[in-house]
DSSP file (Angstrom, degrees, kcal/mol; ACC not computed):
  #  RESIDUE AA STRUCTURE BP1 BP2  ACC     N-H-->O    O-->H-N    N-H-->O    O-->H-N    TCO  KAPPA ALPHA  PHI   PSI    X-CA   Y-CA   Z-CA
    1    1 A M              0   0    0      0, 0.0     2,-0.4     0, 0.0     0, 0.0   0.000 360.0 360.0 360.0 138.1   10.1   22.4   26.8
    2    2 A V        -     0   0    0      2,-0.0     2,-0.5     1,-0.0     0, 0.0  -0.708 360.0-137.6 -87.7 131.7    7.3   21.1   24.6
    3    3 A S        -     0   0    0     -2,-0.4     2,-0.2     1,-0.1    -1,-0.0  -0.779  13.7-169.3 -91.0 129.0    4.8   18.7   26.2
    4    4 A L        +     0   0    0     -2,-0.5     2,-0.4     2,-0.0    59,-0.1  -0.406  32.7 147.7-110.5  53.3    3.9   15.7   24.0
    5    5 A A        -     0   0    0     -2,-0.2    57,-0.2    57,-0.1    56,-0.1  -0.718  22.0-179.5 -96.9 139.5    1.0   14.4   26.1
    6    6 A C        -     0   0    0     55,-3.1    57,-0.1    -2,-0.4    -2,-0.0  -0.854  47.3 -73.8-123.9 162.5   -2.1   12.7   24.7
    7    7 A P    >   -     0   0    0      0, 0.0     3,-1.4     0, 0.0     4,-0.1  -0.351  38.2-136.2 -58.3 136.3   -5.0   11.3   26.6
    8    8 A A  G >  S+     0   0    0      1,-0.3     3,-1.5     2,-0.1     4,-0.2   0.737  97.1  73.9 -67.5 -22.4   -4.1    8.1   28.5
    9    9 A N  G 3  S+     0   0    0      1,-0.3    -1,-0.3     2,-0.1     3,-0.2   0.420  78.3  77.1 -75.8   5.1   -7.3    6.4   27.4
   10   10 A L  G <> S+     0   0    0     -3,-1.4     4,-2.2     1,-0.2    -1,-0.3   0.562  72.7  84.2 -83.9  -9.1   -6.0    6.1   23.9
   11   11 A S  H <> S+     0   0    0     -3,-1.5     4,-2.4     2,-0.2     5,-0.2   0.924  89.4  44.6 -62.6 -47.7   -3.8    3.2   24.9
   12   12 A A  H  > S+     0   0    0     -4,-0.2     4,-2.0     2,-0.2    -1,-0.2   0.956 117.7  41.8 -67.7 -50.5   -6.4    0.4   24.6
   13   13 A P  H  > S+     0   0    0      0, 0.0     4,-2.4     0, 0.0    -1,-0.2   0.884 115.1  53.8 -63.2 -34.0   -7.9    1.5   21.2
   14   14 A G  H  X S+     0   0    0     -4,-2.2     4,-2.8     1,-0.2    -2,-0.2   0.911 107.0  49.9 -63.6 -42.5   -4.4    2.2   20.0
   15   15 A A  H  X S+     0   0    0     -4,-2.4     4,-2.6    -5,-0.2    -1,-0.2   0.880 110.1  51.4 -64.2 -37.3   -3.2   -1.3   20.9
   16   16 A V  H  X S+     0   0    0     -4,-2.0     4,-2.4     2,-0.2    -2,-0.2   0.939 112.5  45.4 -64.0 -46.5   -6.2   -2.8   19.1
   17   17 A C  H  X S+     0   0    0     -4,-2.4     4,-2.4     2,-0.2    -2,-0.2   0.914 113.5  50.0 -62.5 -43.1   -5.4   -0.8   15.9
   18   18 A F  H  X S+     0   0    0     -4,-2.8     4,-2.5     1,-0.2     5,-0.3   0.939 112.6  46.3 -61.8 -47.9   -1.8   -1.6   16.1
   19   19 A G  H  X S+     0   0    0     -4,-2.6     4,-2.5     1,-0.2     5,-0.2   0.875 111.4  52.8 -62.6 -37.9   -2.5   -5.3   16.5
   20   20 A A  H  X S+     0   0    0     -4,-2.4     4,-2.6    -5,-0.2    -1,-0.2   0.920 111.6  45.0 -65.2 -43.3   -5.0   -5.2   13.6
   21   21 A V  H  X S+     0   0    0     -4,-2.4     4,-2.5     2,-0.2     5,-0.2   0.951 117.4  42.7 -66.4 -49.6   -2.6   -3.6   11.2
   22   22 A V  H  X S+     0   0    0     -4,-2.5     4,-2.3     1,-0.2     5,-0.2   0.908 116.9  48.7 -64.9 -40.9    0.4   -5.9   12.1
   23   23 A G  H  X S+     0   0    0     -4,-2.5     4,-2.8    -5,-0.3     5,-0.2   0.916 111.7  48.9 -63.9 -43.7   -1.9   -9.0   12.1
   24   24 A W  H  X S+     0   0    0     -4,-2.6     4,-2.7    -5,-0.2     5,-0.2   0.932 113.5  46.3 -61.7 -46.6   -3.5   -8.1    8.8
   25   25 A M  H  X S+     0   0    0     -4,-2.5     4,-2.4     2,-0.2    -1,-0.2   0.902 114.1  47.9 -65.5 -40.2   -0.1   -7.5    7.1
   26   26 A T  H  X S+     0   0    0     -4,-2.3     4,-2.6    -5,-0.2     5,-0.3   0.929 112.9  48.6 -65.9 -44.5    1.3  -10.7    8.5
   27   27 A H  H  X>S+     0   0    0     -4,-2.8     4,-2.9     2,-0.2     5,-0.5   0.936 112.5  48.2 -60.1 -47.2   -1.7  -12.7    7.5
   28   28 A F  I  X>S+     0   0    0     -4,-2.7     4,-1.8     1,-0.2     5,-1.5   0.924 113.3  47.9 -59.9 -44.5   -1.6  -11.3    4.0
   29   29 A T  I  <5S+     0   0    0     -4,-2.4     4,-0.3    -5,-0.2    -1,-0.2   0.926 119.1  37.5 -63.9 -45.3    2.1  -12.0    3.7
   30   30 A L  I  <5S+     0   0    0     -4,-2.6    -2,-0.2    -5,-0.2    -1,-0.2   0.853 128.0  29.8 -78.3 -34.9    1.9  -15.6    4.9
   31   31 A Q  I  <5S+     0   0    0     -4,-2.9    -3,-0.2    -5,-0.3    -2,-0.2   0.829 128.2  25.9 -97.1 -34.8   -1.4  -16.7    3.3
   32   32 A R  I  <<S+     0   0    0     -4,-1.8     2,-0.2    -5,-0.5    -3,-0.2   0.748  92.5  91.1-108.2 -27.4   -1.9  -14.8    0.1
   33   33 A A      < -     0   0    0     -5,-1.5     3,-0.1    -4,-0.3     0, 0.0  -0.532  63.0-145.7 -77.5 135.7    1.4  -13.7   -1.3
   34   34 A A  S    S+     0   0    0     -2,-0.2     2,-0.3     1,-0.2    -1,-0.2   0.879  89.0   6.5 -65.3 -37.9    3.0  -16.2   -3.7
   35   35 A K  S    S-     0   0    0     -3,-0.0     2,-0.4     0, 0.0    -1,-0.2  -0.988  90.3-100.1-142.3 151.2    6.4  -15.2   -2.3
   36   36 A V        -     0   0    0     -2,-0.3     2,-0.4    -3,-0.1    -6,-0.0  -0.578  37.0-148.1 -75.4 124.5    7.4  -12.9    0.6
   37   37 A D    >>  -     0   0    0     -2,-0.4     4,-1.4     1,-0.1     3,-0.9  -0.756  13.6-134.5 -94.2 137.1    8.4   -9.5   -0.7
   38   38 A T  H 3> S+     0   0    0     -2,-0.4     4,-2.6     1,-0.2     5,-0.1   0.746 103.7  66.6 -64.5 -22.1   11.0   -7.6    1.2
   39   39 A R  H 3> S+     0   0    0      2,-0.2     4,-2.2     1,-0.2    -1,-0.2   0.891  99.9  50.0 -65.1 -37.7    8.8   -4.5    1.0
   40   40 A W  H <> S+     0   0    0     -3,-0.9     4,-2.2     2,-0.2    -2,-0.2   0.929 111.6  47.7 -64.0 -45.0    6.2   -6.2    3.3
   41   41 A L  H  X S+     0   0    0     -4,-1.4     4,-2.4     1,-0.2    -2,-0.2   0.915 111.4  51.1 -62.0 -42.8    9.0   -7.1    5.8
   42   42 A G  H  X S+     0   0    0     -4,-2.6     4,-2.4     1,-0.2    -1,-0.2   0.873 108.2  52.8 -61.8 -38.0   10.3   -3.5    5.6
   43   43 A S  H  X S+     0   0    0     -4,-2.2     4,-2.3     2,-0.2    -1,-0.2   0.919 110.1  47.1 -63.8 -43.9    6.8   -2.1    6.3
   44   44 A I  H  X S+     0   0    0     -4,-2.2     4,-2.5     2,-0.2    -2,-0.2   0.911 112.3  49.7 -65.8 -41.7    6.3   -4.3    9.4
   45   45 A V  H  X S+     0   0    0     -4,-2.4     4,-2.6     1,-0.2    -1,-0.2   0.908 111.0  50.3 -62.5 -41.4    9.8   -3.3   10.7
   46   46 A A  H  X S+     0   0    0     -4,-2.4     4,-2.5     2,-0.2    -2,-0.2   0.894 110.3  49.8 -64.0 -40.0    9.0    0.4   10.1
   47   47 A I  H  X S+     0   0    0     -4,-2.3     4,-2.1     2,-0.2    -2,-0.2   0.935 113.2  45.6 -63.6 -46.6    5.7    0.0   12.0
   48   48 A L  H  X S+     0   0    0     -4,-2.5     4,-2.2     1,-0.2    -2,-0.2   0.889 112.7  51.5 -65.0 -38.4    7.4   -1.7   14.9
   49   49 A G  H  X S+     0   0    0     -4,-2.6     4,-2.4     2,-0.2    -2,-0.2   0.905 108.6  50.6 -64.5 -41.7   10.2    0.9   14.9
   50   50 A G  H  X S+     0   0    0     -4,-2.5     4,-2.3     1,-0.2    -2,-0.2   0.895 110.9  49.0 -62.7 -40.8    7.6    3.8   14.9
   51   51 A A  H  X S+     0   0    0     -4,-2.1     4,-1.9     2,-0.2    -1,-0.2   0.901 110.8  50.6 -65.7 -40.1    5.9    2.2   17.9
   52   52 A T  H  X S+     0   0    0     -4,-2.2     4,-1.5     2,-0.2    -2,-0.2   0.919 111.2  48.0 -63.6 -43.8    9.1    1.8   19.7
   53   53 A I  H  X S+     0   0    0     -4,-2.4     4,-1.0     2,-0.2     3,-0.2   0.924 111.9  48.2 -65.4 -44.3   10.2    5.4   19.2
   54   54 A T  H  X S+     0   0    0     -4,-2.3     4,-0.8     1,-0.2     3,-0.3   0.866 113.9  47.7 -65.7 -33.3    6.8    6.8   20.3
   55   55 A N  H  < S+     0   0    0     -4,-1.9    -1,-0.2    -5,-0.2    -2,-0.2   0.749 102.6  64.4 -77.1 -23.3    6.9    4.7   23.4
   56   56 A A  H  < S+     0   0    0     -4,-1.5    -1,-0.2    -3,-0.2    -2,-0.2   0.796  94.1  60.7 -71.6 -28.6   10.5    5.6   24.2
   57   57 A F  H  < S-     0   0    0     -4,-1.0    -1,-0.2    -3,-0.3    -2,-0.2   0.988 133.1 -28.6 -63.4 -60.4    9.6    9.3   24.8
   58   58 A D    ><> -     0   0    0     -4,-0.8     3,-2.1   -54,-0.1     5,-0.5  -0.702  53.2-159.4-161.1 100.8    7.2    8.8   27.6
   59   59 A P  G > 5S+     0   0    0      0, 0.0     3,-0.6     0, 0.0     5,-0.2   0.788  95.0  53.8 -57.2 -28.1    5.2    5.6   27.9
   60   60 A A  G 3 5S+     0   0    0      1,-0.2    -5,-0.0     2,-0.1   -55,-0.0   0.592  90.0  78.1 -82.1  -9.5    2.7    7.2   30.2
   61   61 A A  G < 5S-     0   0    0     -3,-2.1   -55,-3.1    -6,-0.1    -1,-0.2   0.659  98.4-124.8 -77.6 -14.8    2.0   10.1   27.7
   62   62 A G  T <>5 +     0   0    0     -3,-0.6     4,-1.7    -4,-0.4     5,-0.2   0.632  67.9 133.2  83.9  13.2   -0.2    8.1   25.5
   63   63 A L  H  >< +     0   0    0     -5,-0.5     4,-2.7    -9,-0.2     5,-0.2   0.861  68.7  58.2 -66.0 -34.4    1.8    8.7   22.3
   64   64 A F  H  > S+     0   0    0    -10,-0.2     4,-2.9     1,-0.2     5,-0.2   0.917 105.0  50.6 -60.8 -42.7    1.7    5.0   21.3
   65   65 A G  H  > S+     0   0    0      2,-0.2     4,-2.2     1,-0.2    -1,-0.2   0.920 112.3  45.6 -61.4 -44.7   -2.1    5.1   21.4
   66   66 A A  H  X S+     0   0    0     -4,-1.7     4,-2.2     2,-0.2    -1,-0.2   0.910 114.1  49.5 -65.4 -42.2   -2.3    8.1   19.1
   67   67 A Y  H  X S+     0   0    0     -4,-2.7     4,-2.7     1,-0.2    -2,-0.2   0.937 112.8  46.7 -60.2 -48.1    0.3    6.7   16.8
   68   68 A A  H  X S+     0   0    0     -4,-2.9     4,-2.8     2,-0.2    -2,-0.2   0.860 110.8  51.1 -68.5 -35.8   -1.4    3.3   16.5
   69   69 A I  H  X S+     0   0    0     -4,-2.2     4,-2.7    -5,-0.2    -1,-0.2   0.923 113.0  46.4 -66.8 -42.6   -4.9    4.9   15.9
   70   70 A G  H  X S+     0   0    0     -4,-2.2     4,-2.5     2,-0.2     5,-0.2   0.910 113.5  49.5 -62.8 -42.1   -3.4    7.0   13.1
   71   71 A L  H  X S+     0   0    0     -4,-2.7     4,-2.5     2,-0.2    -2,-0.2   0.936 113.6  45.5 -61.4 -47.7   -1.6    4.0   11.7
   72   72 A G  H  X S+     0   0    0     -4,-2.8     4,-2.6     2,-0.2     5,-0.3   0.916 113.3  49.6 -63.8 -44.1   -4.8    1.9   11.8
   73   73 A G  H  X S+     0   0    0     -4,-2.7     4,-2.2    -5,-0.2     5,-0.2   0.941 114.5  43.6 -61.1 -48.0   -6.9    4.6   10.3
   74   74 A A  H  X S+     0   0    0     -4,-2.5     4,-2.2    -5,-0.2    -2,-0.2   0.911 114.8  50.1 -64.3 -42.4   -4.6    5.3    7.4
   75   75 A F  H  X S+     0   0    0     -4,-2.5     4,-2.4    -5,-0.2    -2,-0.2   0.938 114.7  41.6 -62.7 -48.5   -4.0    1.6    6.8
   76   76 A F  H  X S+     0   0    0     -4,-2.6     4,-2.5     2,-0.2     5,-0.4   0.821 112.9  53.1 -75.1 -29.7   -7.6    0.7    6.7
   77   77 A I  H  X>S+     0   0    0     -4,-2.2     5,-2.2    -5,-0.3     4,-2.0   0.939 113.9  44.3 -64.5 -45.2   -8.7    3.7    4.7
   78   78 A R  I  <>S+     0   0    0     -4,-2.2     5,-1.9    -5,-0.2    -2,-0.2   0.904 117.8  44.8 -63.9 -41.8   -6.1    2.9    2.1
   79   79 A T  I  <5S+     0   0    0     -4,-2.4    -2,-0.2    -5,-0.2    -1,-0.2   0.922 127.5  22.6 -71.5 -45.6   -6.9   -0.8    2.1
   80   80 A F  I  <5S+     0   0    0     -4,-2.5    -3,-0.2    -5,-0.1    -2,-0.2   0.683 133.3  27.6-102.8 -19.3  -10.7   -0.7    1.9
   81   81 A I  I  <5S+     0   0    0     -4,-2.0     4,-0.5    -5,-0.4    -3,-0.2   0.828 125.5  33.1-107.8 -52.1  -11.6    2.7    0.5
   82   82 A A  I > <S+     0   0    0     -5,-2.2     3,-1.0     1,-0.2     7,-0.2   0.885 109.1  62.8 -78.0 -38.5   -8.7    4.0   -1.7
   83   83 A A  G > <S+     0   0    0     -5,-1.9     3,-1.7    -6,-0.3     4,-0.2   0.889  99.6  52.5 -59.6 -43.6   -7.5    0.6   -3.2
   84   84 A P  G 3  S+     0   0    0      0, 0.0    -1,-0.3     0, 0.0     3,-0.2   0.779 116.6  41.7 -63.4 -22.0  -10.8   -0.3   -5.0
   85   85 A F  G X> S+     0   0    0     -3,-1.0     4,-2.7    -4,-0.5     3,-0.7   0.061  77.5 120.4-108.9  23.7  -10.7    3.1   -6.7
   86   86 A A  H <> S+     0   0    0     -3,-1.7     4,-3.0     1,-0.3     7,-0.2   0.862  72.6  54.5 -59.2 -38.8   -6.9    3.2   -7.4
   87   87 A D  H 34 S+     0   0    0     -4,-0.2    -1,-0.3    -3,-0.2    -2,-0.1   0.835 113.6  42.8 -65.5 -30.6   -7.4    3.5  -11.2
   88   88 A I  H <4 S+     0   0    0     -3,-0.7     3,-0.5     2,-0.1    -2,-0.2   0.940 125.2  31.6 -78.0 -49.8   -9.6    6.6  -10.6
   89   89 A F  H  < S+     0   0    0     -4,-2.7     2,-0.3     1,-0.2    -2,-0.2   0.863 131.1  33.0 -78.4 -36.6   -7.5    8.3   -8.0
   90   90 A F    ><  +     0   0    0     -4,-3.0     3,-1.5    -5,-0.3    -1,-0.2  -0.556  68.9 162.3-120.2  64.5   -4.0    7.1   -9.1
   91   91 A G  T 3   +     0   0    0     -3,-0.5    20,-0.4    -2,-0.3    21,-0.4   0.619  65.4  70.0 -63.9 -14.2   -4.4    6.9  -12.8
   92   92 A E  T 3   +     0   0    0     18,-0.1    -1,-0.3    -3,-0.1     2,-0.1   0.216  64.0 137.1 -91.3  16.9   -0.7    6.9  -13.5
   93   93 A L    <   -     0   0    0     -3,-1.5     2,-1.2    -7,-0.2    18,-0.3  -0.441  53.5-138.5 -61.3 133.9   -0.3    3.4  -12.1
   94   94 A K        +     0   0    0      1,-0.2    16,-0.2    16,-0.1    -1,-0.1  -0.440  66.6 114.5 -97.7  61.4    2.1    1.6  -14.4
   95   95 A D        +     0   0    0     -2,-1.2    37,-2.7    14,-0.1     2,-0.3  -0.024  51.3  92.3-120.6  31.5    0.4   -1.8  -14.5
   96   96 A W  E     -AB 109 131A   0     13,-1.8    13,-2.1    35,-0.3     2,-0.3  -0.896  51.4-164.5-122.9 154.3   -0.7   -1.9  -18.2
   97   97 A Q  E     -AB 108 130A   0     33,-2.8    33,-2.4    -2,-0.3     2,-0.6  -0.983  20.7-135.7-138.3 147.0    1.0   -3.3  -21.2
   98   98 A V  E     -AB 107 129A   0      9,-2.8     8,-3.3    -2,-0.3     9,-1.1  -0.932  31.8-170.8 -98.2 122.4    0.7   -3.1  -25.0
   99   99 A V  E     -AB 105 128A   0     29,-3.0    29,-2.3    -2,-0.6     6,-0.2  -0.947  10.7-143.1-119.6 133.0    1.1   -6.6  -26.3
  100  100 A D  E >   - B   0 127A   0      4,-2.2     3,-1.9    -2,-0.4    27,-0.2  -0.238  39.2 -88.2 -85.6-178.7    1.4   -7.5  -30.0
  101  101 A L  T 3  S+     0   0    0     25,-0.8    26,-0.1     1,-0.3    -1,-0.1   0.716 127.6  55.5 -64.6 -21.5   -0.1  -10.5  -31.8
  102  102 A K  T 3  S-     0   0    0      2,-0.1    -1,-0.3     0, 0.0     3,-0.1   0.211 120.1-108.1 -94.7  14.6    2.9  -12.7  -30.9
  103  103 A S    <   +     0   0    0     -3,-1.9     2,-0.4     1,-0.2    -2,-0.1   0.708  69.7 148.2  65.6  24.1    2.5  -11.9  -27.2
  104  104 A N        -     0   0    0      1,-0.0    -4,-2.2     2,-0.0     2,-0.6  -0.753  51.2-124.4 -86.7 133.3    5.6   -9.6  -27.1
  105  105 A I  E     +A   99   0A   0     -2,-0.4    -6,-0.2    -6,-0.2     3,-0.1  -0.681  33.6 173.8 -78.3 120.2    5.4   -6.8  -24.7
  106  106 A R  E     +     0   0A   0     -8,-3.3     2,-0.3    -2,-0.6    -1,-0.2   0.733  61.9   3.4-100.0 -27.7    5.9   -3.6  -26.7
  107  107 A F  E     -A   98   0A   0     -9,-1.1    -9,-2.8     2,-0.0     2,-0.4  -0.981  57.2-159.3-159.4 146.0    5.2   -0.9  -24.1
  108  108 A E  E     +A   97   0A   0     -2,-0.3     2,-0.3   -11,-0.2   -11,-0.2  -0.980  40.1  89.3-130.1 145.8    4.4   -0.6  -20.3
  109  109 A G  E    S-A   96   0A   0    -13,-2.1   -13,-1.8    -2,-0.4   -14,-0.1  -0.982  74.9 -24.2 166.8-159.3    2.8    2.2  -18.4
  110  110 A S     >  -     0   0    0     -2,-0.3     4,-2.5   -16,-0.2     5,-0.2  -0.302  65.6-106.3 -71.8 165.4   -0.5    3.6  -17.3
  111  111 A K  H  > S+     0   0    0    -20,-0.4     4,-2.4   -18,-0.3     5,-0.2   0.918 122.1  49.3 -61.0 -42.6   -3.6    2.7  -19.3
  112  112 A A  H  > S+     0   0    0    -21,-0.4     4,-2.3     1,-0.2    -1,-0.2   0.908 111.2  49.2 -63.7 -41.4   -3.7    6.2  -20.8
  113  113 A A  H  > S+     0   0    0      2,-0.2     4,-2.6     1,-0.2    -1,-0.2   0.888 111.1  50.3 -65.5 -38.3    0.0    6.1  -21.8
  114  114 A C  H  X S+     0   0    0     -4,-2.5     4,-2.8     2,-0.2     5,-0.2   0.918 110.7  48.9 -65.1 -43.1   -0.4    2.7  -23.4
  115  115 A E  H  X S+     0   0    0     -4,-2.4     4,-2.2    -5,-0.2    -2,-0.2   0.917 113.3  47.1 -62.8 -42.5   -3.4    3.9  -25.4
  116  116 A K  H  X S+     0   0    0     -4,-2.3     4,-1.5     2,-0.2    -2,-0.2   0.923 114.3  46.5 -64.7 -45.2   -1.5    7.0  -26.6
  117  117 A W  H  X S+     0   0    0     -4,-2.6     4,-2.6     1,-0.2     5,-0.2   0.919 113.5  48.5 -64.3 -44.5    1.6    5.0  -27.5
  118  118 A A  H  X S+     0   0    0     -4,-2.8     4,-2.4     1,-0.2    -1,-0.2   0.895 108.9  52.9 -65.2 -40.5   -0.3    2.3  -29.3
  119  119 A A  H  < S+     0   0    0     -4,-2.2    -1,-0.2    -5,-0.2    -2,-0.2   0.858 117.2  39.3 -62.5 -33.7   -2.3    4.8  -31.3
  120  120 A K  H  < S+     0   0    0     -4,-1.5    -2,-0.2    -5,-0.2    -1,-0.2   0.841 128.0  28.0 -83.4 -34.8    0.9    6.5  -32.4
  121  121 A N  H  < S+     0   0    0     -4,-2.6    -3,-0.2    -5,-0.1    -2,-0.2   0.585 113.9  45.7-110.5 -12.4    3.1    3.4  -33.0
  122  122 A M  S  < S-     0   0    0     -4,-2.4    -1,-0.1    -5,-0.2     5,-0.1  -0.992  76.6-112.5-137.9 140.1    1.0    0.4  -34.0
  123  123 A P    >   -     0   0    0      0, 0.0     3,-2.0     0, 0.0     4,-0.1  -0.415  39.7-113.4 -62.8 146.7   -1.9   -0.3  -36.3
  124  124 A S  G >  S+     0   0    0      1,-0.3     3,-0.7     2,-0.1    -5,-0.0   0.729 111.5  56.9 -60.5 -25.5   -5.1   -1.0  -34.4
  125  125 A A  G 3  S+     0   0    0      1,-0.2    -1,-0.3     3,-0.0     3,-0.0   0.500  99.0  62.5 -84.7  -2.0   -5.4   -4.7  -35.5
  126  126 A E  G <  S+     0   0    0     -3,-2.0   -25,-0.8   -26,-0.1     2,-0.3   0.264  98.8  43.4-110.3  12.7   -1.9   -5.6  -34.2
  127  127 A F  E <   -B  100   0A   0     -3,-0.7     2,-0.3   -27,-0.2   -27,-0.2  -0.969  51.6-152.5-151.6 164.6   -2.1   -5.1  -30.5
  128  128 A S  E     -B   99   0A   0    -29,-2.3   -29,-3.0    -2,-0.3     2,-0.6  -0.976  18.2-137.5-133.6 149.3   -4.0   -5.5  -27.2
  129  129 A I  E     +B   98   0A   0     -2,-0.3     2,-0.3   -31,-0.2   -31,-0.2  -0.948  36.2 171.3-108.7 116.5   -3.8   -3.3  -24.1
  130  130 A L  E     -B   97   0A   0    -33,-2.4   -33,-2.8    -2,-0.6     2,-0.3  -0.885  37.3-109.5-127.5 152.8   -3.8   -5.6  -21.0
  131  131 A R  E     -B   96   0A   0     -2,-0.3   -35,-0.3   -35,-0.2   -36,-0.0  -0.620  49.5-100.7 -76.6 140.8   -3.3   -5.3  -17.3
  132  132 A K        -     0   0    0    -37,-2.7     2,-0.4    -2,-0.3    -1,-0.1  -0.259  30.8-124.8 -60.6 146.4    0.0   -6.8  -16.2
  133  133 A R        -     0   0    0     -3,-0.1     2,-1.1     2,-0.0    -1,-0.1  -0.794  15.6-135.2 -90.0 136.8   -0.2  -10.2  -14.6
  134  134 A N              0   0    0     -2,-0.4    -2,-0.0     1,-0.2    -1,-0.0  -0.772 360.0 360.0 -94.7  94.8    1.4  -10.4  -11.1
  135  135 A D              0   0    0     -2,-1.1    -1,-0.2  -101,-0.0    -2,-0.0   0.425 360.0 360.0 -95.9 360.0    3.4  -13.6  -11.2
């Protein structure tokens, strides 16, 4: 039988990380989002489900603490370190548009894909490449 034991002293820091992640996501959803997106709700349900499963194995083993510290670390690294550099690290984000002079969207994709498409399909004086608006 495989032992899944972690140090018991991870429970308190794990609970802090877990509360911080769930609190941050709930605050963002309620205060900043124009409308509640089901993806946010699904993320919170998945986080709670993961905590429930890790705690179901053996509550005294400290798995919840390890899970929550990993969750908190990954969440805050993604939020505060990776997100500001998303265009550099994840250049294929599809949040750019080629817009003609009449404000018609002609093409959507990454910035590089928009530039390539516009150079091939439109004269330079007839378009703009803009970041999508999140309405």
